[in-house]
C-alpha positions as CSV (number, residue, x, y, z in Angstrom):
1,M,-4.6,-8.4,17.9
2,K,-1.2,-8.3,16.3
3,K,0.1,-4.9,15.2
4,R,1.0,-4.6,11.5
5,T,4.6,-4.0,10.5
6,K,5.4,-1.0,8.4
7,L,5.9,-3.4,5.4
8,E,2.4,-4.8,5.9
9,V,0.9,-1.3,6.0
10,L,2.7,-0.5,2.8
11,K,1.4,-3.7,1.2
12,D,-2.1,-2.9,2.4
13,I,-2.0,0.5,0.8
14,L,-0.7,-0.9,-2.5
15,D,-3.4,-3.6,-2.3
16,I,-6.1,-1.0,-2.0
17,L,-4.6,1.0,-4.9
18,G,-4.2,-2.2,-7.0
19,K,-7.9,-2.9,-6.8
20,R,-9.0,0.5,-8.0
21,R,-7.9,2.9,-10.7
22,E,-7.7,6.0,-8.7
23,V,-8.2,6.5,-5.0
24,K,-8.7,9.6,-2.8
25,I,-6.8,9.9,0.4
26,T,-9.9,9.6,2.5
27,H,-10.7,6.2,0.9
28,L,-7.1,5.0,1.6
29,V,-7.3,6.2,5.2
30,Y,-10.6,4.3,5.7
31,K,-9.6,1.1,3.9
32,A,-6.1,0.9,5.3
33,N,-7.4,1.6,8.9
34,L,-5.0,4.5,9.4
35,S,-5.5,8.1,10.5
36,N,-5.0,11.0,8.1
37,N,-1.7,11.9,9.8
38,S,-0.4,8.4,10.1
39,I,-0.8,7.6,6.4
40,K,1.2,10.6,5.2
41,P,4.7,9.1,5.8
42,Y,3.6,5.9,4.0
43,I,2.3,7.8,1.0
44,K,5.5,9.9,0.9
45,Y,7.7,6.8,1.0
46,L,5.7,5.1,-1.7
47,M,5.9,8.2,-3.9
48,E,9.6,8.7,-3.3
49,N,10.2,5.1,-4.4
50,K,7.9,5.4,-7.4
51,L,5.5,2.8,-6.2
52,V,2.6,5.3,-6.2
53,E,1.9,8.4,-8.1
54,I,-0.4,11.3,-7.6
55,K,-2.9,12.7,-10.1
56,N,-4.2,16.2,-9.5
57,E,-7.7,16.9,-10.6
58,K,-10.3,19.6,-10.1
59,R,-12.0,17.2,-7.6
60,G,-8.8,16.8,-5.7
61,K,-5.8,14.5,-5.5
62,R,-6.0,10.9,-6.5
63,Y,-3.5,8.2,-5.9
64,L,-2.6,5.4,-8.3
65,I,-0.3,2.4,-8.1
66,T,2.5,2.4,-10.6
67,K,3.8,-0.6,-12.6
68,K,6.7,-0.7,-10.1
69,G,4.2,-0.7,-7.3
70,Q,2.3,-3.6,-8.8
71,E,5.6,-5.5,-9.3
72,F,6.4,-5.0,-5.6
73,L,2.9,-6.3,-4.6
74,N,3.4,-9.4,-6.8
75,E,6.8,-10.1,-5.2
76,F,5.5,-9.5,-1.7
77,E,2.8,-12.1,-2.3
78,K,5.4,-14.6,-3.5
79,I,7.5,-14.0,-0.3
80,K,4.4,-14.4,1.9
81,I,3.4,-17.7,0.3
82,F,7.0,-18.9,0.6
83,S,7.3,-17.9,4.3
84,E,4.0,-19.5,5.1
85,S,4.9,-22.8,3.4
86,Y,8.0,-23.0,5.7
87,G,6.3,-21.8,8.8
88,L,8.3,-18.6,8.9
89,D,5.2,-16.5,9.4
90,K,4.8,-17.9,12.9
91,F,8.4,-17.1,13.9
């Protein structure tokens, strides 16, 4: 099985957030197939770059994709389609 790149992991996290309104960290860990410790640098990076924001509630923290995060996700899909059409995904 091919190991995911950091960019693919970021894309996977944004995908999960893009499909739901608000997500708890445990749901992200499970769906992104990461450990609790390994997801933290990704979340930190996404938040620092304003692709994800955090919402503090009584029931705990929830993560949301921002408009910028959604735009990144859309552009990533375009690049993926482009690279697959030219066979660059097999390089």
